[in-house]
C-alpha positions in Angstrom: -76.7 -88.7 -18.0 -73.8 -86.1 -17.5 -74.9 -83.2 -15.5 -72.1 -81.4 -16.7 -73.5 -81.6 -20.6 -75.9 -78.7 -19.8 -73.7 -76.6 -17.9 -71.8 -73.4 -19.9 -68.5 -72.4 -19.7 -69.1 -69.3 -18.1 -71.2 -71.3 -15.3 -68.2 -73.7 -15.0 -65.5 -70.4 -14.7 -67.6 -69.0 -11.7 -67.3 -71.6 -9.5 -64.9 -71.9 -7.0 -61.1 -73.6 -7.8 -61.0 -77.2 -6.8 -59.3 -77.2 -3.4 -56.6 -79.7 -2.5 -57.7 -83.1 -1.1 -55.4 -84.5 1.4 -55.9 -88.1 1.2 -58.6 -91.1 1.9 -60.5 -90.2 5.1 -62.6 -93.6 5.0 -63.6 -96.1 2.4 -66.7 -97.7 3.7 -68.4 -101.2 2.8 -71.0 -103.7 3.7 -70.3 -106.5 5.8 -72.0 -109.5 6.7 -71.2 -109.6 10.7 -69.5 -107.1 12.9 -67.5 -109.5 15.1 -66.4 -111.4 12.0 -65.2 -108.0 10.3 -63.5 -107.0 13.4 -61.7 -110.2 14.1 -60.2 -110.2 10.3 -59.2 -106.8 10.2 -58.3 -106.2 14.0 -56.6 -109.8 14.8 -55.2 -111.1 11.4 -54.7 -107.7 9.3 -53.4 -105.6 12.7 -55.8 -102.4 11.9 -57.4 -101.4 15.2 -60.9 -100.9 15.8 -60.8 -96.9 15.9 -64.5 -95.9 15.8 -67.7 -97.4 16.3 -71.3 -95.8 15.4 -74.7 -97.4 16.6 -77.9 -95.9 14.8 -81.4 -96.4 13.4 -81.4 -93.6 11.2 -79.4 -93.2 8.3 -77.9 -89.3 8.5 -77.7 -88.8 4.9 -80.8 -90.0 3.7 -83.2 -90.3 6.9 -84.0 -93.5 5.8 -84.7 -96.1 8.5 -82.2 -98.8 8.6 -80.5 -100.0 12.3 -77.0 -100.6 11.5 -73.5 -100.5 13.1 -70.5 -98.7 11.5 -67.2 -99.4 12.7 -63.7 -97.9 11.5 -60.1 -99.4 11.2 -57.4 -97.4 11.3 -54.3 -97.6 9.4 -50.7 -95.6 10.5 -51.7 -92.5 7.8 -54.7 -91.8 9.6 -57.4 -93.3 6.8 -59.8 -95.8 7.8 -61.2 -98.9 6.3 -65.1 -98.8 7.4 -68.0 -101.6 7.4 -71.9 -101.3 7.9 -73.5 -104.3 9.3 -76.9 -103.9 8.6 -78.2 -106.4 11.0 -79.2 -109.1 8.4 -76.1 -111.2 8.0 -76.1 -110.6 3.7 -73.5 -110.1 2.3 -73.3 -107.1 -0.7 -73.9 -108.6 -4.1 -71.3 -108.8 -6.4 -71.6 -106.8 -9.7 -73.0 -109.0 -12.3 -71.0 -107.0 -15.3 -67.5 -106.5 -13.2 -64.8 -109.1 -12.7 -64.1 -110.1 -9.1 -60.5 -109.2 -9.3 -61.6 -105.1 -10.8 -63.1 -103.6 -7.6 -60.4 -104.0 -4.6 -58.9 -101.8 -2.1 -54.8 -101.7 -2.1 -53.1 -100.8 1.1 -49.2 -100.1 1.1 -46.8 -101.7 3.7 -43.1 -100.7 4.1 -41.0 -103.2 2.4 -41.1 -106.5 0.2 -40.2 -108.3 3.1 -42.7 -107.2 5.4 -45.1 -107.9 2.3 -43.8 -111.3 2.3 -43.9 -111.6 6.2 -47.8 -110.5 5.8 -48.3 -113.3 3.2 -47.0 -115.9 5.7 -49.2 -114.4 8.4 -52.6 -114.3 6.5 -52.0 -117.8 4.7 -51.3 -119.2 8.7 -55.1 -118.0 9.5 -56.1 -120.2 6.4 -56.8 -117.8 3.7 -56.0 -118.0 0.2 -53.2 -115.4 -0.9 -52.5 -114.7 -4.6 -49.2 -113.5 -4.9 -46.4 -112.1 -4.4 -47.1 -110.2 -8.0 -44.7 -107.8 -9.6 -46.1 -104.9 -11.1 -42.8 -103.2 -12.0 -43.3 -100.4 -9.5 -44.8 -102.0 -6.9 -45.4 -105.7 -5.6 -48.4 -107.0 -4.2 -50.4 -110.0 -2.9 -54.4 -110.6 -3.0 -57.0 -112.1 -0.8 -60.1 -111.8 0.0 -62.1 -110.5 3.5 -64.9 -112.7 4.8 -67.4 -110.3 3.4 -65.9 -111.3 -0.3 -64.4 -107.9 -0.5 -61.0 -108.0 -3.0 -57.7 -106.8 -0.6 -54.4 -105.9 -1.8 -51.3 -105.1 0.1 -48.7 -103.3 -1.9 -44.9 -102.7 -1.4 -43.8 -99.6 -3.5 -40.3 -100.5 -5.7 -40.6 -97.2 -7.5 -38.6 -94.0 -5.7 -40.3 -90.4 -6.2 -38.2 -89.6 -9.6 -39.4 -92.7 -11.2 -43.1 -92.1 -10.6 -42.5 -88.6 -12.0 -41.1 -90.5 -14.9 -43.9 -92.5 -15.0 -46.3 -89.3 -15.4 -44.7 -88.0 -18.5 -47.3 -88.4 -21.4 -50.0 -90.0 -19.0 -52.7 -87.9 -20.6 -51.8 -88.5 -24.0 -52.0 -92.5 -23.2 -55.1 -92.0 -21.6 -56.5 -90.3 -24.4 -54.9 -93.2 -26.9 -56.7 -95.5 -24.7 -60.0 -93.7 -25.2 -59.9 -93.9 -28.9 -58.6 -97.6 -28.9 -61.9 -98.4 -26.5 -64.6 -96.2 -28.8 -63.1 -98.1 -31.7 -63.2 -101.6 -30.1 -66.8 -100.5 -29.0 -67.8 -99.3 -32.9 -66.5 -102.5 -34.1 -68.7 -104.8 -31.6 -71.8 -102.6 -32.6 -71.2 -102.9 -36.4 -71.5 -106.5 -36.2 -74.1 -106.7 -33.9 -77.7 -107.4 -35.3 -80.0 -104.1 -35.6 
């Protein structure tokens, strides 16, 4: 259900303007084991363990759930964070989403460094897909010990090329929405009632 569906234009006009969002603070996932996760992110990928929280109650909901929350910091100050709920369980994959869809992509400085990280990660016995050429960047893909798909990227396009990539972007999204709506309508037309 869309909560904006019942909002009038006047109500929207009276809201404060959107403020700039400066970047990612952290992205949090569930992990099976905090130490296993620390080893992977700190010892293999080189992201320092930056912050640790141990609590029994979830601050936002008040729910009782003993946990450890660990944060690994990237050079831009943003973090990847993980919750160990103390039960040695992985997060269940989404039944309606292919494994390649949900992932987090992190940037490295160059293709040479991307290739070096591929060698390093493979040297730890982790399967790596790529180097994949996405035209504006190259990347490698692999899974962490929690089944989370990760991507390391090296940007190829300069700011001018990225500006050109933005031209007509809303029209292309509108075209996709129309294409998708037609595809869904075609599927609905052949399904039994």
